C-alpha positions in Angstrom: 0.0 0.0 0.0 1.0 3.6 -0.5 1.1 5.8 2.5 -1.7 7.9 1.0 -4.0 4.8 1.1 -3.4 4.5 4.9 -3.9 8.2 5.4 -7.3 7.9 3.7 -8.3 5.2 6.3 -7.0 7.5 9.1 -9.2 10.3 7.8 -12.2 8.0 7.8 -11.4 7.2 11.4 -10.9 10.9 12.3 -12.0 13.4 9.6 -9.6 16.3 9.6 -12.6 18.7 9.4 -13.5 17.6 12.9 -10.3 19.1 14.3 -10.3 22.4 16.2 -9.1 25.5 14.3 -6.0 25.9 16.6 -4.8 22.4 15.9 -2.3 21.0 13.3 -3.5 17.6 12.2 -2.9 15.4 9.2 0.3 14.7 7.3 3.0 16.8 9.0 6.1 15.4 7.3 6.8 13.0 4.4 5.8 11.8 0.9 2.3 10.3 0.8 3.1 8.7 -2.6 5.8 6.4 -1.0 5.1 2.7 -0.5 4.4 2.0 3.2 6.9 -0.3 4.9 5.2 -0.3 8.3 3.1 1.8 10.6 4.4 2.7 14.1 1.6 4.2 16.3 2.6 6.4 19.3 1.4 9.1 21.5 4.1 11.6 20.7 6.5 11.5 17.8 9.6 12.1 19.7 13.2 11.5 18.4 13.3 8.1 20.2 10.1 7.0 18.4 11.7 8.1 15.0 14.8 6.0 16.0 12.5 3.1 16.7 10.9 3.5 13.2 14.3 3.6 11.6 15.4 0.4 13.4 12.2 -1.4 12.4 12.4 0.0 8.9 8.9 1.5 9.2 8.3 4.7 7.2 5.0 5.9 8.7 4.6 7.2 12.3 1.1 7.9 13.3 1.0 10.0 16.5 -1.8 11.4 18.6 -0.2 14.7 19.5 1.2 16.7 16.6 5.0 17.1 16.9 4.6 20.3 14.8 2.0 22.3 16.6 2.8 26.0 16.5 4.7 28.0 13.9 8.3 27.1 13.2 10.7 29.2 11.2 13.9 27.2 11.4 14.8 23.5 11.7 18.3 23.3 13.1 17.9 20.6 15.7 18.1 22.9 18.7 15.2 21.4 20.5 13.2 18.1 20.7 10.8 19.1 18.0 13.4 20.1 15.5 15.5 17.0 16.2 12.5 14.7 15.6 11.6 16.5 12.3 15.1 16.5 11.0 15.6 12.8 11.7 12.3 11.9 10.1 13.1 13.9 6.9 16.6 12.5 6.6 15.2 8.9 6.9 12.2 9.4 4.6 9.7 8.8 7.5 6.2 10.3 7.3 4.5 11.6 10.4 0.7 11.9 10.6 -1.2 13.4 13.6 -4.8 12.9 14.6 -5.2 14.9 17.8 -8.5 16.9 18.0 -9.8 15.3 14.9 -10.1 12.2 17.0 -10.9 14.1 20.2 -14.1 15.4 18.6 -15.3 12.1 17.1 -18.1 10.3 18.9 -16.0 7.0 18.9 -12.8 8.8 19.6 -10.7 9.8 22.6 -13.4 10.5 25.1 -15.5 7.4 24.1 -12.3 5.3 24.6 -12.0 7.0 28.0 -15.6 6.2 28.9 -15.2 2.6 27.7 -12.1 2.1 29.8 -14.3 3.0 32.9 -17.2 0.9 31.6 -19.6 4.0 31.4 -22.9 3.7 29.7 -25.4 6.2 28.1 -22.6 8.3 26.8 -23.2 11.7 25.2 -20.9 14.5 23.9 -20.2 17.1 26.6 -19.6 20.1 24.3 -21.3 19.5 20.9 -19.6 21.2 18.0 -21.2 24.4 16.7 -21.2 26.0 13.3 -20.7 22.6 11.6 -24.0 21.9 10.0 -25.3 23.2 6.7 -28.6 22.8 4.9 -29.2 22.2 1.2 -32.6 23.1 -0.4 -33.2 22.1 -4.0 -36.1 21.6 -6.4 -36.8 18.9 -9.0 -39.5 17.2 -10.9 -41.3 14.3 -9.2 -39.7 11.7 -11.6 -36.2 12.8 -10.4 -36.8 12.9 -6.7 -35.9 9.4 -5.6 -32.7 9.3 -7.7 -31.6 12.7 -6.6 -32.4 12.2 -2.9 -30.6 8.9 -2.8 -27.5 10.4 -4.4 -27.5 13.1 -1.7 -27.8 10.5 1.0 -25.0 8.5 -0.5 -22.8 11.6 -0.5 -23.4 12.0 3.3 -26.5 14.2 3.6 -29.4 13.4 5.8 -27.6 12.3 9.0 -29.3 13.5 12.2 -28.1 11.9 15.4 -28.9 8.2 15.3 -30.9 8.5 12.1 -29.8 8.6 8.4 -31.6 9.3 5.1 -33.4 12.2 6.7 -35.1 14.8 4.5 -38.2 17.0 4.1 -40.1 17.0 0.8 -42.9 19.3 -0.2 -44.8 19.9 -3.4 -45.0 23.2 -5.2 -45.0 25.0 -8.6 -41.7 26.0 -10.1 -41.5 28.6 -12.9 -38.8 29.5 -15.5 -38.2 30.7 -19.0 -35.0 29.8 -20.9 -33.0 32.2 -23.1 -31.5 31.4 -26.5 -28.7 29.4 -24.9 -30.9 27.2 -22.8 -31.8 23.6 -23.2 -34.8 23.0 -20.9 -35.8 19.6 -19.7 -39.5 20.7 -19.9 -40.8 23.2 -22.4 -39.0 25.2 -25.1 -36.7 28.2 -25.2 -38.5 31.5 -24.5 -41.5 29.5 -23.2 -42.8 30.4 -19.7 -43.1 27.1 -17.9 -45.0 26.2 -14.8 -44.0 22.7 -13.6 -44.9 20.7 -10.6 -41.8 20.3 -8.5 -40.7 18.7 -5.2 -38.6 20.8 -2.8 -36.0 18.6 -1.1 -34.3 19.8 2.2 -31.4 17.9 3.7 -28.7 18.8 6.3 -25.0 17.7 6.1 -21.7 18.3 7.8 -20.1 21.4 6.2 -16.9 19.7 5.1 -19.0 17.5 2.8 -20.3 20.5 0.8 -18.3 19.9 -2.4 -19.3 16.2 -2.4 -23.0 17.1 -1.8 -23.0 19.6 -4.7 -21.2 17.1 -7.0 -24.0 14.6 -6.3 -26.6 17.3 -6.9 -25.3 18.4 -10.3 -24.6 14.9 -11.5 -28.1 13.5 -10.6 -30.4 16.5 -11.2 -32.3 16.4 -14.5 -32.4 20.2 -15.0 -29.7 21.9 -17.0 -29.5 24.5 -14.2 -30.2 23.1 -10.8 -31.8 25.6 -8.4 -30.5 25.3 -4.9 -29.6 27.2 -1.7 -27.1 26.3 1.0 -27.6 27.7 4.5 -25.5 27.7 7.7 -27.5 26.1 10.5 -27.0 27.1 14.1 -28.0 23.7 15.5 -25.1 22.0 17.4 -23.9 18.7 16.1 -24.8 16.3 18.9 -22.5 13.5 17.9 -19.3 15.6 17.4 -17.6 17.6 20.0 -15.2 17.7 23.0 -15.6 15.7 26.1 -18.3 13.2 27.1 -20.6 12.2 29.9 -21.6 8.7 30.9 -23.0 6.8 33.7 -21.8 4.1 36.0 -24.0 0.9 35.9 -23.9 1.0 39.7 -23.1 4.1 41.7 -19.9 4.2 43.8 -18.5 6.2 46.6 -16.1 9.0 45.6 -13.0 7.3 47.0 -13.9 3.9 45.5 -14.5 5.4 42.1 -11.2 7.3 42.1 -9.4 4.2 43.2 -11.0 2.4 40.2 -10.0 5.2 37.9 -6.4 5.1 39.1 -6.3 1.3 38.6 -7.9 1.2 35.1 -6.2 4.3 33.7 -2.8 3.4 35.2 -2.5 6.7 37.0 0.7 7.7 38.9 -1.5 9.8 41.1 -4.8 11.8 41.1 -5.2 15.3 42.3 -8.8 16.2 43.2 -11.1 18.6 45.0 -12.7 18.0 48.4 -15.2 15.1 48.4 -18.8 16.1 48.6 -19.8 12.9 50.4 -22.2 12.0 47.6 -22.3 8.8 45.5 -20.8 9.0 42.0 -23.3 8.0 39.2 -22.8 10.5 36.3 -19.3 11.1 35.1 -17.9 13.8 32.8 -14.6 13.2 31.0 -12.3 15.1 28.7 -9.0 13.6 27.6 -6.1 16.0 27.8 -6.3 19.6 29.0 -9.8 20.2 30.1 -10.0 23.2 32.5 -12.1 25.1 30.0 -14.9 22.6 30.3 -15.5 22.7 34.1 -18.6 24.8 33.7 -19.9 22.4 31.0 -19.4 19.4 33.4 -21.3 21.3 36.1 -24.1 22.2 33.7 -24.4 18.6 32.6 -25.0 17.7 36.3 -22.1 15.3 36.5 -21.0 14.2 39.9 -17.4 14.2 39.0 -15.2 15.5 36.1 -12.1 13.6 35.0 -9.6 15.5 32.9 -6.0 16.8 33.1 -3.7 19.8 33.5 -5.8 21.6 36.1 -4.1 24.5 37.7 -4.3 25.5 41.3 -7.1 28.1 40.8 -9.1 25.7 38.5 -9.9 23.6 41.5 -11.8 26.5 43.1 -14.1 26.4 40.1 -15.8 23.3 41.5 -17.7 25.6 43.8 -18.8 22.5 45.8 -21.0 21.5 43.0 -18.8 18.8 41.5 -15.7 16.8 42.3 -12.8 17.7 39.9 -10.1 15.1 39.4 -6.9 15.6 37.4 -5.7 12.1 36.4 -2.8 13.2 34.2 -2.7 14.3 30.5 -1.0 11.1 29.1 -3.1 8.9 31.4 -6.4 10.4 30.2 -5.5 9.6 26.5 -3.4 6.5 27.0 -5.6 4.0 25.2 -6.1 6.2 22.1 -3.0 4.7 20.4 -4.4 1.1 20.9 -7.6 2.2 19.3 -5.7 3.5 16.3 -3.8 0.2 15.8 -7.0 -1.8 16.1 -8.8 0.4 13.6 -6.0 0.3 11.0 -5.6 -3.5 11.4 -9.3 -4.1 10.8 -9.5 -1.8 7.9 -6.3 -2.8 6.1 -7.3 -6.5 6.5 -9.9 -5.8 3.9 -7.4 -4.8 1.2 -6.3 -7.7 -1.1 -2.9 -6.1 -1.8 -2.2 -4.7 1.6 0.4 -4.1 4.1 1.3 -7.1 6.3 -0.8 -6.7 9.4 2.1 -7.4 11.7 3.6 -4.2 10.3 1.0 -2.1 12.2 2.2 -1.9 15.8 2.3 0.2 18.9 5.5 2.0 19.7 7.5 0.5 22.6 8.6 4.0 23.8 6.8 5.5 26.8 6.5 9.2 25.8 4.9 10.4 29.0 7.2 13.2 30.2 5.7 13.2 33.7 7.1 10.8 36.3 5.8 10.0 39.8 7.6 9.0 43.0 
């Protein structure tokens, strides 16, 4: 397989359009036309991981955190970022990062977090805004089914747990073609009144070009009338963080002991216990201080995240237990998910990469150590 074929699978797993605007995801270094010799999956693409890829003769490193995050003007090897990039370039190793593209996915980082704690009834904590658009178009009754199905196939009509969603209404369309027209109904310069069906469907905004391609290809009219609107509805299945529920409520201390054991935490910093049982849990892998208010509004009993500063703990306001379990720890099983996903998908390719060439890095890239 070429590297670009593997990247297309990764983009199915975590569409780059799902990433936050501040992020730097996708192919960071390398030639996507090169033949893949192996995939090494890691949390952070540090120099030691690049060395591991070199030793194993793997030329694609898939990392969770982007090693190139903010602007960089020189690559001279003066710091850990530049050394990793230089070594990757010198050895023809591609680096691909998923980060918030997978954070925001309903089956991504925070679902993995919830699953590790055996939580049920999971929902996105902060649904993504400004991500939904609506297409309105008009066609003759004979074209409705073909056109509508083509729009569905292109990704339109997905609402929550439902697909193929649309609204259709009858009306009368009018038009008159000029000397350059080729009307489906009527003649040039003829005023036409035709029965038409109005089709309305919503879609994720990054699919707009695909939706329009399906519209133009499957519409019978020479000129397809359509409008696209930005919709203010939040996308309930995409967004940061997640809430879930324990099957059986637990005491605060017993719950945190369970979290420490299952997430392999070196330690957990937390606010004062409220002496209430834990039933509803909010989680956000990585730095999650910004979502404390969201966890409180969701009426969670406890919020698990990382990188909380001293004053963030005051924000609990005796309404919730806040627990900082560690940045790496809160995301630690993400790389396992990536390996499993790639292995299952690539197994379907007849001429594919050997499945034993998709592996987890042996390097522990967690920079935080505990006594």
